[in-house]
C-alpha positions as CSV (number, residue, x, y, z in Angstrom):
1,M,29.0,161.4,43.4
2,L,27.1,162.2,46.6
3,D,25.8,165.7,47.1
4,C,26.6,165.3,50.8
5,A,28.0,162.6,53.1
6,I,26.8,162.7,56.7
7,I,29.1,160.8,59.1
8,G,27.2,159.8,62.2
9,G,23.5,159.1,62.9
10,G,22.8,160.8,66.2
11,P,20.5,163.9,66.6
12,A,22.9,166.1,64.6
13,G,23.3,163.6,61.7
14,L,19.7,162.8,61.5
15,T,18.6,166.4,61.5
16,A,21.3,167.3,59.0
17,G,19.9,164.6,56.7
18,L,16.3,165.8,57.1
19,Y,17.2,169.4,56.3
20,A,19.6,168.6,53.4
21,T,17.1,166.3,51.6
22,R,14.0,168.4,52.3
23,G,16.0,171.4,51.1
24,G,16.5,169.8,47.7
25,L,19.7,167.8,47.7
26,K,19.0,164.5,45.9
27,N,21.9,162.2,46.8
28,V,22.5,162.4,50.6
29,V,23.9,159.4,52.6
30,M,24.1,159.1,56.3
31,Y,26.8,156.6,57.5
32,E,25.9,155.0,60.8
33,Q,27.1,151.5,61.6
34,G,24.4,150.8,64.2
35,M,20.8,152.0,64.5
36,P,20.4,155.8,64.3
37,G,19.8,157.7,67.5
38,G,23.2,158.4,69.1
39,Q,24.4,158.4,72.6
40,I,21.2,159.9,74.0
41,T,19.4,156.6,73.5
42,G,21.3,155.4,76.6
43,S,19.8,158.2,78.8
44,S,17.2,157.1,81.4
45,E,15.1,160.3,81.4
46,I,14.8,163.4,79.3
47,E,13.0,166.3,80.8
48,N,14.5,169.3,78.9
49,Y,13.7,168.7,75.3
50,P,11.2,171.3,74.1
51,G,7.7,170.1,73.5
52,V,8.2,166.8,75.4
53,T,6.4,166.6,78.7
54,G,6.4,163.9,81.3
55,E,9.0,161.2,81.8
56,I,10.5,159.9,78.6
57,S,13.7,157.9,78.0
58,G,16.3,158.8,75.4
59,M,15.4,155.7,73.4
60,D,11.7,156.8,73.4
61,L,12.6,160.3,72.3
62,M,14.7,159.2,69.4
63,M,12.5,156.4,68.2
64,P,10.5,158.4,65.6
65,W,13.4,160.4,64.3
66,P,14.8,158.1,61.7
67,E,11.5,157.6,59.9
68,Q,10.8,161.3,59.8
69,C,14.4,162.2,58.7
70,M,14.4,159.7,55.9
71,R,11.0,160.8,54.5
72,F,12.6,163.1,51.9
73,G,15.1,160.7,50.5
74,L,18.0,160.4,53.0
75,K,19.7,157.1,52.6
76,H,21.2,155.2,55.5
77,E,24.4,153.1,55.0
78,M,24.9,150.8,57.9
79,V,28.7,150.9,57.8
80,A,31.4,152.7,59.7
81,V,33.5,155.4,58.0
82,T,37.3,155.1,58.7
83,N,38.5,158.2,57.0
84,V,37.5,161.3,55.1
85,A,40.0,163.0,52.8
86,R,40.0,165.8,50.3
87,T,40.8,165.1,46.7
88,P,42.9,167.4,44.5
89,E,39.7,168.4,42.7
90,G,38.2,169.6,46.0
91,T,35.7,166.8,46.5
92,F,35.9,164.3,49.4
93,R,36.8,160.6,49.5
94,I,34.8,158.6,52.0
95,T,36.7,155.4,53.0
96,R,34.4,152.8,54.5
97,E,35.1,150.0,56.9
98,D,34.0,147.5,54.3
99,G,36.8,148.7,51.9
100,K,34.5,150.6,49.5
101,I,35.2,154.3,48.7
102,D,32.5,156.8,48.0
103,E,33.0,160.4,46.8
104,A,31.0,163.4,47.9
105,L,30.8,167.1,47.1
106,S,30.4,168.0,50.8
107,V,30.7,166.3,54.2
108,I,29.0,166.9,57.6
109,V,30.8,165.2,60.4
110,C,28.6,164.3,63.3
111,T,30.5,161.5,65.0
112,G,29.8,162.8,68.5
113,S,31.8,161.7,71.6
114,T,32.2,158.8,74.0
115,P,32.3,158.7,77.8
116,K,35.7,159.3,79.4
117,R,37.2,156.9,81.9
118,A,38.1,158.5,85.3
119,G,41.5,156.8,85.4
120,F,41.4,155.2,88.9
121,K,43.0,151.9,89.8
122,G,40.9,148.9,88.8
123,E,38.6,150.8,86.5
124,D,39.7,149.2,83.2
125,L,40.2,145.8,84.8
126,L,36.6,145.7,86.1
127,F,34.9,147.6,83.3
128,G,31.9,145.5,82.3
129,R,32.1,143.6,85.6
130,G,30.7,146.2,87.9
131,V,32.1,149.4,86.4
132,S,29.8,151.0,83.9
133,T,29.2,154.3,82.0
134,C,25.5,153.6,81.4
135,A,22.9,153.5,84.2
136,T,20.1,152.7,81.8
137,C,22.0,149.7,80.5
138,D,23.2,148.3,83.8
139,G,21.2,149.9,86.6
140,F,18.7,147.0,86.8
141,F,21.4,144.6,87.8
142,Y,21.8,146.4,91.1
143,K,18.2,146.5,92.1
144,G,17.9,146.8,95.8
145,K,21.7,147.2,96.2
146,E,24.1,150.1,96.9
147,V,26.1,151.7,94.1
148,A,28.4,154.7,93.5
149,V,28.3,157.4,90.9
150,I,31.4,159.2,90.0
151,G,31.1,162.8,88.7
152,G,29.5,166.2,89.4
153,G,27.9,167.4,86.2
154,D,24.4,167.2,84.9
155,T,24.8,163.7,83.5
156,A,26.2,162.3,86.8
157,L,23.4,163.8,88.9
158,E,20.7,162.8,86.5
159,E,21.9,159.2,86.4
160,A,22.3,159.2,90.2
161,L,18.6,160.2,90.4
162,Y,17.7,157.4,88.0
163,L,19.7,154.8,90.0
164,S,18.1,156.0,93.3
165,K,14.8,154.7,92.0
166,I,16.3,151.2,91.5
167,C,19.0,150.9,94.1
168,S,18.8,151.0,97.9
169,K,21.5,153.7,98.1
170,V,23.6,155.8,95.8
171,Y,26.9,157.3,96.8
172,L,27.6,160.4,94.7
173,V,31.3,160.9,94.6
174,H,32.6,164.3,93.4
175,R,36.1,165.8,93.6
176,R,34.9,169.3,94.4
177,D,32.7,170.6,97.3
178,R,29.9,171.6,94.9
179,F,28.3,170.3,91.8
180,R,28.5,171.7,88.3
181,A,24.9,170.7,87.3
182,A,21.7,172.7,86.9
183,P,20.4,174.1,90.1
184,S,17.1,172.3,89.8
185,T,19.0,169.0,89.4
186,I,21.1,169.7,92.4
187,E,18.0,170.4,94.4
188,R,16.4,167.1,93.4
189,V,19.6,165.2,94.4
190,S,19.7,167.0,97.8
191,N,16.1,166.1,98.4
192,T,16.5,162.4,97.5
193,A,16.9,160.5,100.8
194,N,18.9,157.6,99.5
195,I,21.6,159.6,97.7
196,E,24.6,160.3,99.9
197,Q,26.9,163.1,98.6
198,V,30.5,162.2,99.0
199,L,32.3,165.5,98.3
200,D,35.9,166.6,98.1
201,A,36.7,163.0,97.2
202,V,38.1,161.1,94.3
203,P,37.9,157.3,93.5
204,D,41.2,155.8,94.5
205,E,40.6,152.2,93.6
206,V,37.8,149.9,92.7
207,Y,38.4,146.3,93.7
208,G,36.7,143.0,93.4
209,D,37.0,139.2,92.8
210,A,36.2,136.8,90.0
211,M,32.5,137.7,90.2
212,G,33.1,141.5,89.8
213,V,33.2,144.6,91.9
214,T,33.0,144.3,95.7
215,G,34.0,147.8,96.7
216,L,35.3,151.3,96.0
217,R,37.9,153.1,98.0
218,V,37.6,156.9,97.9
219,A,40.3,159.4,98.9
220,F,39.4,162.7,100.5
221,R,41.3,166.0,100.1
222,D,42.4,165.8,103.8
223,G,44.2,162.6,103.1
224,T,41.7,160.2,104.7
225,T,40.1,157.3,102.8
226,R,36.8,155.5,103.0
227,D,35.8,152.1,101.7
228,L,32.3,151.7,100.2
229,E,31.2,148.1,100.1
230,I,29.3,148.1,96.8
231,P,28.9,145.9,93.7
232,G,28.5,148.7,91.1
233,V,30.3,151.9,90.1
234,F,29.0,154.2,87.4
235,V,31.4,156.7,85.9
236,F,30.2,160.0,84.4
237,V,33.2,162.4,84.1
238,G,32.9,163.8,80.6
239,H,33.5,162.7,77.0
240,N,36.2,162.3,74.4
241,V,35.3,163.5,70.9
242,N,35.3,160.9,68.1
243,N,37.5,162.6,65.6
244,A,39.4,159.7,64.1
245,V,37.8,160.0,60.7
246,L,39.4,163.4,60.3
247,K,43.0,162.2,60.8
248,Q,45.0,162.0,57.6
249,E,47.7,159.5,56.5
250,D,50.5,162.0,57.2
251,G,49.2,162.7,60.8
252,S,47.6,166.0,59.9
253,W,43.9,166.8,60.3
254,L,41.4,167.3,57.5
255,C,40.4,170.6,59.2
256,D,41.5,172.6,62.2
257,V,41.0,171.2,65.7
258,N,41.8,172.6,69.1
259,D,44.1,171.1,71.8
260,W,41.4,168.7,72.8
261,G,40.7,167.5,69.3
262,Q,37.4,169.3,69.0
263,V,36.7,170.6,65.5
264,I,36.9,174.4,65.2
265,V,33.8,175.8,63.5
266,D,32.1,179.1,63.0
267,L,28.5,179.9,63.7
268,S,27.5,178.3,60.5
269,M,29.2,175.0,61.4
270,R,31.9,175.6,58.7
271,T,35.3,174.3,59.3
272,S,38.6,175.6,58.0
273,T,38.3,173.3,55.0
274,P,35.7,174.4,52.4
275,G,33.0,171.8,52.0
276,V,33.5,170.2,55.5
277,F,31.1,171.0,58.3
278,A,30.9,169.7,61.8
279,A,27.9,169.4,64.1
280,G,27.1,168.2,67.6
281,D,29.4,167.0,70.3
282,L,32.4,166.9,68.0
283,R,32.6,170.7,67.6
284,I,34.2,173.3,69.9
285,E,32.1,174.6,72.8
286,A,29.4,172.0,72.2
287,P,26.7,172.1,75.0
288,K,26.2,168.4,74.6
289,Q,22.4,168.6,74.5
290,V,20.1,166.9,72.0
291,V,18.4,170.1,71.1
292,C,21.7,171.9,70.4
293,A,23.0,169.0,68.3
294,A,19.8,169.0,66.3
295,G,20.2,172.7,65.7
296,D,23.8,172.2,64.6
297,G,22.7,169.6,62.1
298,A,20.1,171.9,60.7
299,T,22.5,174.8,60.4
300,A,25.2,172.7,58.7
301,A,22.7,171.3,56.2
302,L,21.4,174.7,55.2
303,Q,25.0,175.8,54.6
304,V,25.7,172.6,52.6
305,I,22.7,173.3,50.3
306,T,24.2,176.6,49.3
307,Y,27.7,175.2,49.0
308,V,26.6,172.3,46.8
309,D,24.5,174.6,44.6
310,E,27.5,176.9,44.1
311,K,29.8,173.9,43.2
312,Q,27.3,172.4,40.7
313,N,26.7,175.8,39.0
314,A,30.3,177.1,39.0
């Protein structure tokens, strides 16, 4: 019987593991199919993590986390979890992708989110052949070429800035007449000569040939369109939460979620089901920042320590 099962190995899951084991729990397992680090490892530049100065990538930021977080006994199972369910006894059954089932007194779910598709014509057909959601992964392929970035939030603008250092020109396409990013980021974009802001516009169709993307048609609010002859389109329009592990066989949820599938928690990361906690991008009103996810993980772990102690001494 595990004291705590942590589902997900991003900043929230790693920090939860650190605090849970350092706080005295002896049998804590973090389930993460790949290498720990989470979605942030794909970010090109981090400039707002406290204590970190200068240019640093998401991969560089997360590199030392696993070693530190496993120093006090956290175990890493490199396998995906397909389902978490509550037993009649009030413990939790962890169903793994390899068919094995583990049991835990408590669960912290930190499965994060994945980038949304924008939904324009050709996006799915050409995904991976010129359409991407990761500038760090694919930006180098367009060195010296023109590309488009779709979106108007912090991530879209930050990735546009990253691409502007590689590409000859970046078209920043946003459906509104102003961005939703931090003022300092907007200022940097406005002061970058090779970023052209294409506002009040939405992607209408990305098209190409057997080799990949050759252009993007954007539609403006006034009904006009414009064709951008580009080989690359980067989409940053938000995220979908990864909540599949919480779905039960009868279609219900292990704990309460809102209309968007985000897990409803209180300030202590407690869900509606005793013993189940959620942290990071999965929860309601998540700021989707590394520092916030880490804080969530620490908060959840501290609550788990108390919960497990009460269960074991009941």
